[in-house]
VEXNURO-431969 format. One line per field, with one value per residue (C-alpha): residue number from 1; residue in three letters; x, y, z. Coordinates in Angstrom, 3 decimals. Last residue first. Example, Ala and Ser with C-alpha at 12.3 -4.5 7.8 and 13.67 -1.06 7.14 Angstrom:
! VEXNURO-431969
pos	2,1
code	Ser,Ala
east	13.670,12.300
north	-1.060,-4.500
up	7.140,7.800
//
This chain:
! VEXNURO-431969
pos	270,269,268,267,266,265,264,263,262,261,260,259,258,257,256,255,254,253,252,251,250,249,248,247,246,245,244,243,242,241,240,239,238,237,236,235,234,233,232,231,230,229,228,227,226,225,224,223,222,221,220,219,218,217,216,215,214,213,212,211,210,209,208,207,206,205,204,203,202,201,200,199,198,197,196,195,194,193,192,191,190,189,188,187,186,185,184,183,182,181,180,179,178,177,176,175,174,173,172,171,170,169,168,167,166,165,164,163,162,161,160,159,158,157,156,155,154,153,152,151,150,149,148,147,146,145,144,143,142,141,140,139,138,137,136,135,134,133,132,131,130,129,128,127,126,125,124,123,122,121,120,119,118,117,116,115,114,113,112,111,110,109,108,107,106,105,104,103,102,101,100,99,98,97,96,95,94,93,92,91,90,89,88,87,86,85,84,83,82,81,80,79,78,77,76,75,74,73,72,71,70,69,68,67,66,65,64,63,62,61,60,59,58,57,56,55,54,53,52,51,50,49,48,47,46,45,44,43,42,41,40,39,38,37,36,35,34,33,32,31,30,29,28,27,26,25,24,23,22,21,20,19,18,17,16,15,14,13,12,11,10,9,8,7,6,5,4,3,2,1
code	Gly,Phe,Arg,Gly,His,Val,Tyr,Asp,Ala,Thr,Arg,Pro,Asp,Gln,Pro,Asp,Glu,Phe,Leu,Arg,Glu,Thr,Arg,Gly,Ala,Glu,Val,Val,Gly,Gly,Pro,Thr,Gly,Glu,Ser,Ala,Leu,Phe,Phe,Ala,Cys,Tyr,His,Ser,Val,Arg,Gln,Ala,Gln,Gln,Met,Asn,His,Thr,Val,Ile,Val,Ile,Thr,Val,Gln,Ser,Ser,Ile,Glu,Ala,Ile,Thr,Glu,Glu,Val,Arg,Arg,Thr,Ser,Thr,Pro,Asp,Leu,Ala,Ser,Cys,Pro,Glu,Asp,Met,Leu,Leu,Val,Asp,Pro,Ser,Val,Ala,Leu,Ser,Arg,Ala,Ile,Cys,Leu,Arg,Gln,Gln,Gln,Gly,Gly,Ser,Leu,Ser,Gly,Gly,Pro,Ser,Ser,Leu,Arg,Arg,Arg,Val,Glu,Glu,Trp,Leu,Gly,Ala,Arg,Arg,Leu,Cys,Ser,Glu,Val,Leu,Ser,Asp,Lys,Asp,Arg,Val,Lys,Met,Gly,Ser,Leu,Arg,Leu,Gly,Ser,Ile,Val,Asn,Asp,Tyr,Ile,Ser,Met,Thr,Pro,Phe,Pro,Asn,Pro,Lys,Gln,Phe,Val,Met,Gly,Ile,Arg,Ser,Arg,Val,His,Gln,Pro,Arg,Gln,Ser,Ala,His,Tyr,Ile,Asp,Gln,Gly,Ala,Leu,Leu,Val,Glu,Gly,Ser,Leu,Ala,Ala,Gly,Pro,Ile,Met,Glu,His,Met,Arg,Asn,Leu,Ile,Arg,Leu,Phe,Thr,Ser,Lys,Gly,Cys,Gly,Ser,Pro,Gly,Ile,Leu,Ala,Thr,Val,Thr,Gly,Pro,Pro,Met,Glu,Leu,Ser,Val,Gln,Gln,Leu,Val,Lys,His,Lys,Gly,Phe,Trp,Ala,Ser,Val,Lys,Arg,Ala,Glu,Leu,Gly,Val,Leu,Pro,Ser,Asp,Leu,Pro,Gln,Thr,Gln,Pro,Ile,Ala,Thr,Glu,Thr,Met
east	-18.099,-21.776,-24.538,-22.165,-22.906,-19.454,-20.004,-23.514,-22.706,-19.594,-21.573,-24.172,-21.490,-21.387,-20.856,-22.320,-21.651,-18.933,-17.085,-17.693,-16.225,-13.202,-12.277,-12.154,-12.012,-14.490,-14.613,-10.860,-9.810,-9.676,-9.640,-12.904,-13.689,-15.715,-15.842,-13.262,-13.651,-11.433,-12.760,-10.190,-10.343,-8.953,-8.280,-7.861,-7.655,-11.149,-13.220,-10.929,-10.990,-14.785,-14.742,-12.419,-11.128,-7.977,-5.136,-3.173,-1.295,0.597,2.496,4.963,5.176,1.542,0.451,2.818,0.470,-2.696,-0.942,0.358,-3.140,-4.337,-1.602,-2.742,-6.383,-5.502,-3.512,-6.562,-8.908,-6.757,-4.348,-4.072,-5.958,-4.233,-1.589,-3.902,-1.094,0.551,2.617,4.782,5.864,8.740,10.847,13.222,15.325,14.308,10.601,10.412,11.968,9.547,6.620,7.996,8.247,4.614,3.688,5.740,3.977,0.605,1.672,3.149,6.897,9.383,10.062,11.910,14.466,15.261,18.173,15.812,14.316,13.949,12.604,10.134,6.645,7.460,9.042,6.264,4.056,5.599,6.846,8.373,10.063,11.462,12.798,14.308,16.076,17.333,18.651,20.552,21.878,23.633,25.861,23.667,24.943,22.676,23.772,20.173,20.405,22.431,20.036,17.078,18.388,18.304,14.929,15.478,18.847,17.212,14.427,17.088,17.443,16.072,12.639,13.655,10.425,7.737,4.290,1.685,-0.183,2.998,4.483,6.180,8.554,8.678,11.931,14.045,12.085,12.959,16.656,16.589,14.748,17.377,15.841,17.667,15.698,12.456,10.148,10.007,8.723,9.718,7.177,7.798,7.190,5.438,4.172,3.777,1.904,2.426,2.889,4.326,4.490,5.720,7.895,7.055,9.814,8.238,5.318,7.669,8.396,7.302,3.870,3.405,3.106,0.151,-1.547,-1.214,-2.620,-5.676,-6.223,-9.925,-9.420,-10.931,-13.603,-12.802,-10.885,-7.606,-7.142,-5.170,-3.579,-2.226,1.096,1.490,-1.546,-2.154,-3.221,-4.827,-4.923,-5.592,-5.700,-6.798,-5.480,-5.448,-4.665,-3.967,-1.457,1.410,0.386,-0.583,-0.822,-2.214,-1.287,-2.799,-0.939,-0.266,0.661,2.528,2.993,5.851,6.408,8.629,5.598,6.589,3.776,1.157,-0.567,-4.060,-3.414,-6.602,-7.596,-7.729,-10.239,-10.103,-13.473,-14.158
north	-0.592,-0.195,-1.905,-4.644,-4.636,-3.266,-0.413,0.668,0.546,2.648,5.209,5.280,6.415,5.011,1.390,-1.158,-4.724,-4.236,-1.285,-2.604,-6.041,-4.484,-2.172,1.410,3.633,5.791,8.009,7.990,10.028,10.044,13.309,15.043,16.104,12.978,11.004,9.299,6.740,4.947,2.696,1.950,-1.417,-2.836,-6.352,-7.807,-11.326,-12.766,-9.581,-8.090,-11.409,-11.417,-7.860,-8.766,-5.553,-5.754,-3.442,-4.800,-3.133,-5.504,-4.848,-7.665,-10.504,-10.931,-10.653,-13.456,-16.430,-14.635,-13.385,-16.894,-18.319,-15.701,-16.809,-20.405,-19.530,-17.549,-20.500,-22.732,-20.143,-19.529,-16.593,-13.379,-11.185,-12.747,-10.145,-7.157,-4.715,-6.000,-3.770,-5.389,-3.290,-3.551,-5.417,-8.209,-8.363,-11.990,-11.174,-9.649,-12.737,-14.971,-12.896,-13.181,-16.950,-16.902,-15.222,-17.749,-20.602,-19.170,-18.805,-22.311,-22.748,-23.280,-19.529,-19.619,-21.874,-25.141,-25.115,-25.167,-28.396,-30.655,-27.946,-26.676,-27.731,-28.159,-24.695,-22.691,-21.331,-17.859,-18.158,-21.521,-20.063,-17.238,-19.573,-22.004,-19.231,-17.672,-20.976,-21.584,-18.017,-18.378,-15.346,-12.743,-9.553,-6.746,-4.677,-3.885,-5.363,-8.342,-9.088,-8.774,-11.659,-13.991,-15.565,-15.613,-17.301,-20.289,-20.561,-20.508,-17.557,-18.057,-16.567,-13.743,-13.736,-11.302,-12.509,-10.178,-7.900,-6.800,-7.610,-4.551,-4.111,-1.244,-1.462,-2.262,0.348,3.032,2.147,2.443,5.781,7.279,9.220,12.369,14.598,13.557,11.545,8.532,10.832,9.335,8.307,4.576,4.939,8.229,9.229,12.992,15.437,16.511,14.573,14.733,12.519,13.957,10.958,8.003,7.182,9.494,7.089,4.285,5.991,3.124,4.339,6.441,3.226,2.153,5.536,5.210,1.685,2.918,6.079,5.915,4.614,1.181,0.944,0.890,-1.123,-0.647,-3.506,-3.029,-6.181,-5.916,-6.108,-2.367,-0.159,1.428,5.009,7.039,10.654,11.236,14.930,14.559,11.913,11.891,15.510,15.900,18.679,16.239,13.061,14.403,13.206,14.419,12.979,14.709,12.529,8.887,6.664,3.403,0.799,-0.602,-3.956,-4.381,-3.636,-1.668,0.859,-1.859,-2.470,-1.153,2.155,3.955,4.172,7.713,9.128,12.224,12.937,13.089
up	-21.028,-20.141,-18.132,-17.023,-13.308,-12.497,-14.977,-14.012,-10.305,-10.811,-12.789,-10.004,-7.527,-3.986,-4.961,-2.509,-3.655,-6.274,-4.765,-1.260,-2.043,-3.729,-0.893,-2.057,-5.093,-6.993,-10.062,-10.631,-13.633,-17.407,-19.323,-20.307,-23.883,-24.546,-21.341,-19.165,-16.381,-13.899,-11.132,-8.424,-6.712,-3.482,-2.162,-5.622,-7.072,-7.354,-7.631,-10.261,-12.108,-12.170,-13.507,-16.362,-17.942,-15.821,-14.810,-11.852,-9.001,-6.712,-3.465,-2.779,-0.259,0.825,-2.805,-3.859,-3.522,-4.630,-7.766,-8.452,-8.106,-10.585,-12.997,-12.596,-13.179,-16.305,-17.647,-17.258,-18.758,-21.879,-21.929,-23.969,-21.487,-18.476,-17.625,-18.232,-17.359,-14.186,-11.889,-9.210,-6.231,-3.752,-6.287,-5.258,-8.459,-9.043,-8.678,-12.166,-13.756,-11.835,-13.135,-16.672,-16.178,-15.036,-18.319,-20.272,-18.483,-19.476,-23.095,-23.244,-22.830,-25.662,-25.919,-22.605,-24.248,-22.434,-19.940,-16.961,-18.228,-15.203,-12.871,-15.479,-14.354,-10.670,-10.539,-12.220,-9.445,-9.642,-6.066,-6.951,-10.029,-7.921,-5.234,-7.731,-9.628,-6.398,-5.092,-8.322,-8.355,-5.023,-4.366,-6.017,-7.653,-8.842,-11.857,-12.822,-16.319,-15.141,-12.310,-14.647,-16.735,-13.721,-14.490,-18.243,-17.737,-16.036,-18.626,-21.334,-23.706,-27.207,-26.467,-24.086,-22.119,-23.265,-22.247,-23.790,-21.387,-19.641,-16.248,-14.740,-11.805,-9.324,-7.356,-10.435,-12.377,-9.824,-10.026,-13.811,-13.592,-11.255,-8.362,-7.197,-9.576,-7.868,-10.107,-7.759,-5.011,-1.663,0.990,0.719,-3.002,-3.744,-7.175,-7.490,-9.678,-13.264,-16.479,-19.974,-23.061,-26.350,-27.155,-24.871,-22.353,-19.760,-19.387,-18.321,-15.019,-12.779,-11.642,-14.783,-16.796,-14.620,-15.073,-18.843,-18.599,-16.713,-18.765,-19.667,-23.195,-22.699,-20.028,-16.290,-13.728,-11.864,-9.407,-6.182,-4.754,-1.212,0.630,0.941,0.245,-3.169,-2.429,-5.188,-6.317,-10.013,-10.977,-14.618,-16.980,-20.796,-21.688,-25.395,-26.073,-26.626,-24.884,-21.479,-17.890,-14.560,-11.165,-8.144,-5.645,-6.451,-3.522,-3.647,-0.952,1.070,2.707,5.751,7.990,11.095,10.658,10.526,7.161,6.373,4.605,3.652,-0.016,-1.372,-3.828,-6.002,-7.572,-11.296
//
């Protein structure tokens, strides 16, 4: 596997920040699952992580906000830089890191009995953040998540009363409420119908200029639709996962430099 970096494209004075992984390796016990992954995820863009199952994409995603270390027996080496600072440095508190680098999971996980309104602001309580005007924040986050018009008259209804696609957008709104620098998404549309998938993709497009997004997807068409950059992960028997190739999405799909990338994006394996 070759280490691949994506060049930064934002101006130096951009208020947005990106992520950079430097020579990240990961283990579960004695089993090594990632080998020397180096990848830049530029600010204010969507980076898609693609590749067959079992190649380390979701593990890499969890490493990006310190969730990997919560798994018993898990270990890692290397650095993950947010605005130039290693999130694994001893001075960095995991809770603070996770408030700056949010996560939207594969299966929508709103608090089912908590109201839509309280779901949005629940992250504030967990992070200890205080907001003067919660009503404005709730509306803003629901608008950014493309959900406001659908729920504005029933904010007191339980989050579990929403459809699957609406619940996923509610989870996005909840993540946005704490003003993260980065939003990680682990196959956020895999459990959704086509209409809900389209709406979530529209939400991603809407917020990508406001927050850096890293998304794991097995859907090649989705990767092409929503991402600016792609990183192709691959593992083989006896070899840990790693990045084969990374770059602008259109180049990776139209002119891949590695034949394994070409085979995967054109559906010849995986």
